[in-house]
C-alpha positions in Angstrom: 108.3 94.2 91.3 106.1 93.8 94.5 103.3 91.7 94.3 99.9 93.9 95.7 97.2 91.4 94.4 96.0 89.0 91.6 96.0 90.1 87.9 95.3 86.7 86.8 92.9 85.7 84.0 90.0 84.5 85.5 88.6 82.7 82.2 88.2 79.5 83.7 86.9 80.5 86.8 83.3 79.2 87.6 82.6 81.6 90.6 79.8 84.0 90.0 81.2 87.4 88.0 81.2 90.2 90.1 79.7 93.4 88.1 82.5 95.1 86.2 83.4 98.0 87.9 84.1 101.8 86.4 87.1 103.8 87.5 88.1 107.1 86.7 91.8 108.3 87.3 92.4 111.9 88.3 95.3 114.1 87.7 95.7 118.0 88.5 98.8 118.2 86.0 99.5 118.4 82.3 99.7 115.1 80.7 103.4 115.6 80.0 104.9 114.0 83.1 104.9 110.9 84.7 103.4 110.5 88.4 104.7 107.4 89.4 108.0 105.2 89.5 109.4 104.8 86.0 109.9 100.8 85.6 111.7 100.8 82.0 113.4 102.7 79.4 113.8 102.3 75.7 116.0 104.4 73.2 115.3 105.0 69.5 117.9 106.4 67.6 117.6 108.8 64.7 117.2 107.6 61.3 116.0 108.2 58.2 112.4 107.8 59.5 112.8 110.2 62.0 115.1 112.9 62.6 116.0 112.8 66.2 116.4 110.5 69.1 113.4 109.3 71.3 113.4 108.1 74.8 110.5 106.2 75.9 109.6 105.6 79.4 106.8 103.2 81.0 105.7 103.9 84.4 104.0 102.8 87.3 100.8 105.2 86.6 100.1 102.8 83.8 101.2 104.9 80.9 104.0 105.2 78.6 105.7 108.6 77.1 107.9 109.2 74.3 110.2 112.1 74.7 112.0 114.1 71.9 115.5 114.7 72.7 117.5 117.5 72.2 120.8 119.3 73.4 120.4 118.6 77.1 116.7 118.8 76.8 113.7 116.3 76.3 110.0 117.1 75.0 107.2 114.9 75.6 105.7 114.5 72.3 103.2 111.5 73.0 101.5 109.6 76.1 100.6 105.9 75.3 97.5 105.4 77.4 95.7 101.8 77.3 97.4 99.6 80.0 94.8 99.8 83.3 98.0 98.8 85.6 101.4 99.3 85.9 103.7 99.3 83.0 106.8 96.8 83.7 108.9 96.5 80.7 108.9 98.0 77.0 111.3 97.2 74.1 111.4 98.4 70.3 110.6 95.7 67.6 111.4 96.5 64.0 111.3 99.9 62.8 108.6 101.6 64.7 107.1 99.1 66.9 106.9 99.5 70.7 106.3 96.5 72.8 105.1 97.0 76.5 103.7 94.6 79.1 102.0 95.3 82.4 100.5 93.9 85.5 97.2 94.1 83.9 98.3 90.5 82.3 98.5 92.1 78.6 101.1 92.7 76.1 100.1 95.9 74.0 101.9 97.0 70.9 102.0 100.7 69.9 103.0 102.8 66.7 106.3 104.6 68.0 106.0 107.8 65.8 102.0 108.1 66.7 100.2 109.9 68.8 99.5 107.2 71.0 98.2 104.4 69.0 97.8 100.9 70.5 97.6 98.7 67.4 97.3 95.2 69.4 96.4 93.4 72.5 97.6 90.1 73.8 96.1 88.5 76.9 98.1 85.0 76.7 99.6 85.7 80.2 97.6 84.7 83.2 99.4 87.0 85.8 101.4 89.9 85.7 103.7 90.2 82.9 106.9 91.5 84.6 109.6 91.8 81.8 110.4 91.6 77.8 113.5 90.9 75.8 114.1 91.6 72.1 116.6 90.3 69.5 118.7 93.2 68.0 119.2 91.5 64.5 115.8 89.2 64.5 114.1 92.9 65.3 110.6 90.8 64.9 111.2 88.6 67.9 110.2 89.3 71.5 110.0 87.3 74.5 107.8 87.8 77.6 107.8 86.5 81.0 105.7 86.9 84.3 104.8 86.0 87.6 102.7 83.0 86.6 106.0 81.1 85.5 105.3 81.5 81.8 107.5 82.5 79.2 106.1 83.2 75.6 108.0 84.1 72.4 106.2 86.2 69.8 107.1 87.1 66.2 105.6 90.6 66.4 105.0 91.1 62.7 102.9 88.1 62.5 101.4 88.8 65.9 99.9 92.2 64.6 99.2 90.9 61.1 95.2 91.6 61.1 93.5 88.3 61.7 89.9 87.0 62.0 87.4 88.3 64.3 87.1 84.9 66.0 91.0 85.3 67.2 90.9 84.1 70.9 94.3 85.8 71.4 94.6 88.9 69.8 92.6 91.9 69.8 91.6 94.4 67.4 93.4 98.0 67.3 92.9 99.6 70.7 92.4 103.1 69.2 89.7 102.3 67.0 87.9 99.4 68.5 88.0 97.3 72.2 86.1 94.6 70.9 88.7 91.9 70.7 88.2 88.8 72.6 90.0 87.8 75.7 89.8 84.2 75.8 93.1 82.2 76.0 94.2 79.6 73.4 95.8 76.1 73.9 99.5 76.5 73.7 99.5 73.2 71.8 98.3 74.9 68.8 100.1 73.8 65.6 103.4 76.0 64.6 106.3 75.9 62.4 110.1 76.8 62.9 111.9 77.9 60.1 115.6 77.1 59.4 116.7 80.8 59.3 116.5 81.5 63.2 113.4 83.5 62.3 110.4 82.2 64.4 107.0 81.6 62.8 103.9 80.5 64.1 101.0 78.7 62.3 97.9 81.1 61.9 94.8 79.6 60.9 91.4 81.8 60.3 89.7 80.4 63.3 92.6 80.7 65.7 94.7 83.5 64.9 98.3 83.8 66.5 99.7 81.8 69.0 103.1 82.6 70.5 105.9 79.5 71.5 105.7 78.7 75.0 108.7 78.0 76.7 107.9 75.8 79.5 109.7 74.9 82.5 109.6 77.6 85.0 107.8 76.5 88.2 107.8 79.9 89.7 107.8 83.9 88.7 109.9 85.1 86.0 111.6 88.7 86.8 114.2 88.6 84.0 114.9 88.0 80.5 117.5 88.3 77.8 118.1 87.3 74.1 121.1 87.4 71.8 121.1 89.5 68.5 119.9 86.5 66.0 117.5 85.2 68.7 118.8 82.0 68.7 119.6 82.2 72.7 117.1 83.0 75.5 118.0 83.3 79.5 115.5 83.7 82.2 115.9 84.0 86.0 113.1 84.6 88.3 112.3 83.3 92.2 113.9 80.1 91.5 117.4 81.7 92.1 118.7 79.8 88.7 119.2 81.1 85.2 117.8 79.0 82.4 118.9 78.8 79.0 116.4 78.2 75.8 116.2 78.0 72.3 113.6 80.8 71.4 112.9 79.0 68.1 111.3 75.6 69.8 110.9 76.5 73.3 113.2 73.7 74.4 115.5 74.1 77.3 119.3 74.1 77.0 120.8 74.2 80.5 120.1 75.4 84.0 123.0 77.7 86.0 123.2 77.6 89.7 125.0 80.1 91.9 122.6 83.0 93.1 121.6 82.6 96.7 118.4 84.8 95.9 116.0 85.9 93.1 117.3 87.0 89.9 116.5 90.6 89.1 118.3 91.6 85.7 119.9 89.3 83.0 122.1 90.6 79.9 123.5 88.7 76.9 126.4 89.7 74.7 125.7 89.7 70.9 126.9 86.3 70.3 125.1 84.5 73.0 128.4 83.2 74.6 128.5 85.3 78.0 125.5 86.1 80.1 125.4 88.7 83.1 123.1 88.2 85.9 122.1 90.7 88.8 120.6 89.2 91.7 118.8 90.1 95.1 121.5 88.5 96.7 123.6 91.7 96.1 126.0 89.8 93.7 126.6 90.0 89.8 127.6 86.9 88.1 129.2 86.4 84.9 128.5 83.2 83.0 130.1 81.4 80.2 127.2 79.5 78.5 129.9 77.4 76.2 131.6 75.9 79.6 128.2 76.1 81.3 129.5 77.5 84.7 129.9 80.9 86.4 133.8 82.6 85.4 133.6 85.7 87.6 131.5 87.2 90.3 131.3 90.4 91.3 130.7 91.8 94.7 130.0 95.4 94.2 126.7 96.5 95.7 125.2 96.4 99.3 121.9 95.6 98.4 119.8 94.0 95.7 120.9 94.3 91.8 118.1 95.3 90.1 119.2 96.9 86.7 122.1 95.9 84.5 123.7 97.7 80.9 126.6 96.7 79.2 129.1 98.5 76.8 128.6 97.3 73.2 131.8 95.1 73.5 130.4 93.7 76.7 133.5 94.6 78.3 131.9 97.0 81.1 128.9 96.8 82.9 126.6 99.2 84.7 124.9 98.2 87.6 122.3 99.8 89.9 119.7 98.5 92.5 118.1 98.8 96.0 121.4 100.5 97.3 120.5 103.7 95.2 123.8 103.4 93.7 125.3 103.5 89.9 128.5 101.5 89.6 130.7 100.7 86.8 132.5 97.3 86.5 135.3 96.2 84.3 134.6 92.4 83.4 138.2 91.5 83.2 140.4 93.7 85.5 137.3 93.6 88.1 137.8 97.6 89.0 134.6 99.1 90.0 133.6 102.7 90.4 131.1 104.4 92.1 129.6 106.8 89.1 126.5 108.3 91.1 124.2 107.9 93.9 120.4 108.4 93.6 117.9 109.2 96.4 115.5 105.9 95.5 116.3 102.4 94.2 117.3 102.3 90.5 115.0 99.9 88.6 116.4 100.4 84.9 119.3 101.5 82.9 119.3 102.4 79.5 123.0 103.1 77.6 122.9 106.0 75.0 126.1 107.1 73.4 128.5 108.3 76.1 125.4 108.9 78.7 123.2 106.5 80.5 119.6 106.9 81.5 118.7 105.9 85.0 115.2 105.0 86.1 114.2 105.1 89.9 111.0 104.5 91.8 110.9 108.4 91.5 108.6 109.6 88.6 111.7 111.8 87.5 114.4 110.4 84.9 118.0 111.3 84.9 120.7 111.7 82.3 124.2 110.9 83.9 127.8 110.9 82.1 128.9 107.3 81.1 131.6 107.5 78.8 129.5 104.6 77.0 132.0 104.5 74.4 135.4 104.6 76.2 134.5 103.7 79.8 138.0 102.8 80.6 138.6 106.7 80.8 136.3 107.3 83.6 138.5 104.9 85.8 141.4 107.7 85.1 139.4 109.7 87.3 140.7 107.3 90.4 138.7 106.4 93.2 138.2 102.5 91.9 138.2 99.7 93.9 138.7 95.9 93.3 135.4 93.8 93.3 135.2 90.8 95.5 134.2 87.5 94.4 131.7 86.9 98.0 128.8 88.6 98.7 129.4 92.1 100.1 129.0 91.7 103.5 131.9 89.3 103.6 134.0 91.4 101.0 133.7 94.7 102.8 137.3 94.3 103.7 138.2 94.8 99.9 137.1 98.6 100.5 139.3 98.9 103.8 136.6 100.4 105.4 136.0 103.3 103.3 132.9 104.3 101.3 133.9 105.1 97.5 133.0 108.6 96.6 131.0 109.4 93.3 132.4 110.3 90.5 129.7 112.4 89.3 127.6 114.8 91.7 124.8 116.1 89.3 123.1 114.4 86.2 123.5 115.9 82.6 119.8 116.7 82.9 116.5 115.7 84.5 113.1 114.9 82.9 110.8 115.7 85.9 107.9 113.9 87.1 105.2 114.8 89.3 105.4 113.5 92.9 103.4 110.4 93.3 100.5 110.2 95.9 101.3 108.0 98.8 98.6 108.7 101.1 95.2 109.7 101.1 91.8 110.0 103.0 88.2 109.9 102.2 86.4 112.5 104.1 83.1 112.2 105.9 81.3 114.2 103.3 81.9 111.6 100.6 82.9 114.2 97.8 86.3 115.3 99.2 89.8 113.4 99.3 92.7 114.5 101.2 95.9 113.3 99.6 99.6 113.6 100.4 102.4 113.1 97.7 105.9 112.1 97.9 107.2 115.4 98.3 104.9 116.1 101.4 102.4 118.3 99.7 98.8 117.9 101.0 95.8 118.5 98.8 92.3 118.5 99.1 90.5 117.0 96.0 86.5 117.4 95.1 86.3 113.9 93.4 82.8 114.9 91.3 84.9 117.4 89.5 88.1 115.8 89.7 90.0 118.9 90.7 92.2 120.0 93.5 90.3 122.5 95.6 92.8 123.5 98.0 96.7 123.0 98.0 97.8 123.1 101.6 101.3 122.7 100.6 103.6 120.8 103.3 101.6 120.7 106.2 100.7 117.6 108.5 98.4 115.3 107.0 96.7 114.3 110.1 96.5 117.5 111.4 94.7 118.7 108.6 92.5 115.6 108.5 91.6 116.6 111.9 90.6 120.2 111.0 88.8 119.0 107.8 86.3 116.6 109.9 82.6 117.0 109.7 80.2 115.2 111.6 78.1 114.0 108.4 77.1 110.5 107.6 77.0 109.8 103.9 77.2 106.3 102.5 80.5 104.9 101.1 79.3 105.5 97.6 83.1 105.0 96.0 86.3 103.7 96.8 90.0 105.1 96.1 93.5 103.9 95.9 97.0 105.4 94.9 98.3 102.3 93.3 99.4 104.4 90.0 100.5 107.4 91.9 97.6 109.5 91.4 94.1 109.4 92.8 91.8 106.4 91.2 88.3 106.4 92.2 86.2 103.1 91.8 82.3 102.9 91.1 80.9 99.5 92.0 77.2 98.7 91.4 74.9 99.4 93.2 76.7 100.5 96.3 77.8 103.5 94.1 74.0 104.8 93.8 73.4 104.5 97.5 74.3 108.4 98.1 72.0 111.1 97.6 72.0 114.8 98.6 69.6 117.9 98.2 70.1 120.2 95.1 70.3 122.8 97.7 73.4 121.7 99.5 75.2 121.1 96.2 74.5 124.7 95.4 72.6 123.6 92.1 70.7 126.5 90.7 67.6 126.3 88.8 66.5 123.0 90.3 64.4 122.7 93.1 65.9 122.9 96.4 64.7 119.7 97.9 65.3 117.6 94.8 67.3 114.7 95.6 70.7 114.4 93.5 72.1 111.0 93.2 76.1 111.5 93.3 77.1 108.4 91.2 74.4 109.2 88.3 75.7 112.9 88.1 79.1 111.9 88.3 78.8 109.3 85.4 76.8 112.0 83.4 79.8 114.3 83.9 82.5 111.9 82.9 80.9 110.7 79.8 79.5 114.2 78.5 81.8 114.4 75.8 80.9 110.6 74.7 77.4 111.6 75.4 77.7 114.4 73.0 79.7 112.7 70.0 77.0 109.5 70.2 74.3 112.5 70.1 76.1 113.9 66.9 77.0 110.7 65.3 73.0 109.5 65.6 71.9 112.7 64.1 74.3 112.4 61.1 73.1 108.8 60.7 69.5 109.8 60.9 69.7 112.7 58.6 71.6 110.3 56.1 68.6 107.9 56.2 66.0 110.8 56.2 64.6 110.0 59.5 63.4 112.2 62.1 65.3 112.1 65.6 63.7 111.7 68.7 64.8 112.0 72.0 63.2 108.5 72.7 65.1 106.9 69.5 68.4 108.2 70.7 68.4 106.8 74.0 66.1 103.7 73.5 67.5 100.2 74.5 66.2 97.0 75.3 63.5 97.1 78.3 63.9 93.8 79.3 65.9 94.6 82.9 63.4 93.1 85.4 65.6 94.6 88.3 66.0 98.0 87.1 64.3 100.8 88.5 63.9 104.4 87.2 65.3 107.2 88.9 62.2 109.4 88.7 63.5 112.3 90.4 66.4 113.2 87.9 65.5 114.2 84.4 66.4 112.2 81.5 69.0 114.2 80.1 72.7 115.0 79.4 72.7 118.2 81.4 75.7 118.0 83.6 75.3 120.4 86.8 78.5 122.5 88.0 79.5 120.3 90.9 80.0 117.4 88.5 81.7 119.3 85.6 85.2 117.8 85.0 88.3 119.5 83.7 89.2 119.5 79.9 92.5 120.8 80.6 93.8 117.8 82.9 90.6 115.4 82.1 90.4 112.3 83.9 90.8 108.8 82.4 88.0 106.1 82.7 88.9 102.4 83.0 86.4 99.9 82.7 85.2 96.8 80.5 82.4 95.6 79.0 81.2 92.2 77.5 83.9 91.7 75.3 88.0 92.5 75.1 89.0 92.9 78.7 89.7 96.1 80.4 90.9 99.5 79.0 91.8 103.2 79.5 91.2 106.2 77.6 90.9 109.8 78.4 87.0 110.9 78.7 87.8 113.5 76.1 89.3 110.9 73.6 85.9 108.6 73.7 84.7 108.5 70.1 81.0 107.3 70.7 82.0 104.1 69.0 82.2 102.6 72.7 79.1 100.7 73.5 78.2 97.7 75.6 81.0 95.4 74.5 83.2 98.3 76.2 81.1 99.9 79.0 79.3 97.9 81.6 76.0 97.6 81.3 74.6 99.3 84.5 76.8 102.5 83.0 74.9 102.7 79.9 71.4 102.0 81.8 72.3 104.9 84.1 73.6 107.5 81.5 71.5 106.4 78.6 68.3 105.4 80.4 68.0 107.0 83.8 67.9 103.6 84.9 69.5 102.7 88.2 69.8 99.2 89.9 68.1 98.1 93.3 69.6 99.8 95.9 69.4 98.9 99.8 67.0 101.0 101.8 68.1 104.7 101.6 65.3 105.4 104.4 65.5 105.6 108.4 63.2 104.8 110.4 62.8 106.4 114.1 60.4 107.5 116.9 59.0 111.4 117.5 58.2 111.9 121.2 57.8 115.2 123.3 60.4 115.4 125.8 59.6 113.9 129.2 57.6 116.3 131.3 56.7 118.5 128.2 53.0 119.5 127.7 53.1 119.6 124.2 50.6 117.3 122.3 51.8 113.9 121.6 52.0 113.5 117.5 52.2 110.2 117.0 52.8 106.8 118.7 53.9 104.9 115.4 57.0 104.7 113.8 58.0 107.3 111.0 60.3 106.8 107.9 62.0 109.3 105.8 65.2 109.8 103.8 68.5 109.3 105.6 69.7 112.7 104.2 66.6 114.6 105.7 67.8 117.7 107.9 66.3 118.3 111.3 64.8 121.7 110.4 62.5 119.6 108.2 61.5 117.8 111.6 61.1 120.9 112.9 58.6 122.1 110.3 56.8 118.7 110.6 56.3 119.0 114.4 55.3 122.4 113.9 52.6 122.0 111.1 51.2 118.9 113.1 50.8 121.4 116.4 49.3 124.2 114.4 47.2 122.9 111.8 43.7 122.0 112.7 43.0 118.7 110.5 43.2 115.1 110.7 46.8 113.7 110.1 45.7 111.1 107.9 44.3 113.4 105.0 47.8 114.8 104.5 49.4 113.7 101.2 50.8 110.2 101.2 53.3 111.0 98.9 56.3 112.8 100.2 54.6 113.7 103.8 54.8 112.4 107.2 51.5 109.9 107.3 51.7 109.6 111.5 48.9 107.1 111.8 47.7 106.8 115.2 47.7 103.1 116.6 46.1 101.6 113.4 49.3 100.9 111.4 52.8 99.9 113.2 54.9 102.1 110.6 54.1 104.6 107.8 56.3 105.7 105.1 56.9 109.2 104.2 59.8 111.1 102.6 58.9 114.6 104.5 59.3 116.5 101.3 55.6 117.2 100.3 54.2 119.3 103.0 57.9 120.7 104.0 58.3 121.7 100.4 55.9 124.3 100.5 56.5 127.9 101.3 55.4 130.4 103.8 51.8 129.5 104.7 49.7 131.6 106.7 49.9 129.8 109.9 53.7 130.1 109.7 53.1 133.7 111.2 52.2 131.6 114.5 55.2 129.5 114.4 56.2 128.2 117.7 59.7 127.5 118.2 61.0 123.9 118.5 64.0 122.3 118.9 64.8 118.6 118.3 66.7 116.5 121.0 68.4 112.7 120.8 69.8 111.2 123.9 69.2 114.8 125.6 71.4 116.4 123.1 70.0 119.5 121.5 70.3 118.7 117.6 71.7 121.3 114.9 68.9 121.9 112.2 71.2 120.9 109.6 71.9 117.6 111.0 70.7 114.9 108.8 68.9 111.4 110.4 71.8 109.4 109.2 74.4 111.9 110.9 72.0 111.8 114.3 72.2 107.9 114.0 75.9 107.8 113.4 77.1 110.6 115.8 74.6 110.9 118.5 72.2 107.8 118.9 75.0 105.3 118.1 72.7 102.2 118.6 71.4 99.5 116.2 67.7 100.1 117.4 65.4 102.5 115.7 66.2 106.1 116.1 64.4 107.9 119.1 63.9 111.6 118.6 62.2 114.2 120.9 60.7 117.6 120.7 60.3 120.3 123.0 59.2 124.1 123.1 62.0 126.4 123.4 61.3 128.2 126.4 60.8 132.1 126.7 59.6 132.2 122.7 
C-alpha cells in the first residue's frame, strides 16, 4: 500500500468546502477484466446454495469481480462497483456476504451471489482502510484496520440490519439509494458483550450500529488476522510490533517485538496459539502467543514479505512479496522451496485445495500448483534449502551462493486482465489524451466520447506526443489521472466551463456553424443522457398517473434562487446529444461524484436509474443539465488592438481596443477588416450585439463578439473583396488560428495583443 494522498474524512474540518467534482472513468474493453493490480483474493467454495466455486478479486481499479471457476477456466459472472478508490482487501462473512475495504475510507458489504449489489457502506474510518480479517466459525465477525491507526471490530449481521434514517455511520443500500449519512459517531456509544464469544453492539433508533474500537495503535495498520472463534485478533503495521487484542472488548493482550521494519502480513492458526508474521525486513517469524515470544525466524526472501497463506494444519506456509517469488516453507524442519517466480511483486495469496491463487501488481490472476493438502510431496522433487534465522543478506551463505530453481515454470491457468495505463498526456486541443499502458501500447482517446480513436501499438510515447502537437490554445477545462489503471477525467466547477468551440470545428451538422459549444456542458449531457431519459419516463409516468399534463418547463423546473448562476443562452435547453459527445453503451464510462448526502459513489452511466437527485449529484451538475445554467466563469474574451502594418497605405480602422471571444479565428478578423474597408457606412451604426464596435476615440474599449456581421453570407460588396492578411510580431498568421492561440504562441506577452493587417501585394 503506497500512500498517494489523503483519503481522510473531512467531517470535522472548518475550512470552506470546495465544490464537489464529477469524475468519469473510461474503459475501452468489456467489463470482464480488471485494468489494474489485484490487491486481494477470496475463495467461496461450492455448497448447497451454489453449485460451483467462486473466486472474488479486488483491484486497484476500484472494482471487485466474481469469477465462476470451472476446470482450468474462470468466467466473470459479476462486477461489484461502488468504491471510488483502490479496493485493498476483501473477506467473506457468513454464507453470502462479501466485505470489502478501500482507500476511499469505506467498508462495503455486498451480496456475494447478486449481480453486484452493494448492501451497506460504512464510513467509520478516517483514512485509507488497508486490511480486513474474518473469523471462520463466528462468521459474522470482521475486523478492519487502516492508515489512521484505527482498528474496528464489526458484527456484520447486526451492521447490515436496516436502521433508522438518522443513522450516522451506516448508509442505505447502495443499489437502491445513495442517500445515507456519512457523519462519524462517538466510539464511546454503549455496547454489550455477550458471553458466547460473539460480538454484539448496542443499537438504538437514534444512533444505529457502532463497531467496537480497538484502540492502541499510534501509526498505520497494514495487517490483521483473527482466529476461528473470534476470541483473538492480531494487528501489525508501521510500528514494527505485533499487537494482540481481545476483539470482544477491544482490550490489549500483549505486544510482540522482533521485526526491524513494517509488518505487512499476519496469520493465526485456528486455535489462536501460533501467529505468523511477514515484514518489510524480508523475514517471516513464528510466534507462540502462549509463551509471548518468537520461536522461529525464517530468512527465505530477499525483499519485503507482503503475503502469507498457510496449510489447514498450519504446518507449512506459502509466502510472496516484493522479490517476485513464491516460496513454500516447512515450519518445523525449516525447509524452503521456491515454487515459482513472477514478473511483478506478489500482493496476496489464497490457497484453494491443491492449488494457490497468486495476485500481483499486474491485472491478471494466476492459479499455481501447490499441493495444499499434502505439501510435503512438493519437497520430494528436490531443490529445497534450509531457511536461515537471520535476515537474508546475512544468511545468504546458507544457499552456498546458488539461486534456487523454481519447481513450477507455468501456472495451471491465468485469468487475464487489461494492462494498466501508466502514462498519459493531455493534448493541446483539450479533447484528446494520449496514453501508454503497462504493455507499451500507445492509444489516443477522445475524452468527449470516451473512446479510443487510434491504437498506435507499441511505439515511442514521446515521439508520438511530438507528432500530435497542435499550435492551439484552449483552456484547461478538465484534469485527468490514471491512478485506477484507467483514464479518469475530472470536471471541477467553474473551471470546466471555460472551454468553447464553434460547432463547425466539431463537425456538428444542423447547427449554425458559428454557434459556440461549451465542451463541459455537452459532455455532461452525453454522460447523463440515460439518466435524463429515465427521469423523463419516470416523470411522465407519475404525471399520467395523476392525470396531469406534462410540460417541458415542469419537467426541469427547480428553484431559481441561484443569485450567481448565469443562463447559457447560446445552447438549447434540451437533452439532445451531439455526435462528438456520444458515449459508448458497449463500454460505458462510470461516474464518480457526490451530492449533499452520503459521500462519494460510483456507477456506470447506463445503470443510473433516475432516483439520483441533489443528494447524489453536485448542484452545479443538475443546474447545467436540467436548467441550462452555467456558473459564473472567468472572462472568455481576449482584448487586442488592430492596426495597419507600418508603411501601409490602408486606412486606419480604429484607435481603440477591441474585444472578442478567445476562440475567434483570424479569417473572421480578415472579414472584419474587409468589411470596414469596403462598406460605406459609419462604424458606430453596426449591430453592437456580436459585432466589432470600433469606436473612434470616444470610448477606450468596445466589446464585441465578432460574430454578427461575420456570420452573414456573401454580400454584394464581397465581389470586390480585397486580399488581406493578418500579422503578429511580423509573422503572417494562419486564417485558422484563434486569438488565444496567437496570444499564447506568437505574441507571448502579458500586455494586450497587437495585430496588424495589410493588403496582399499583387492581388
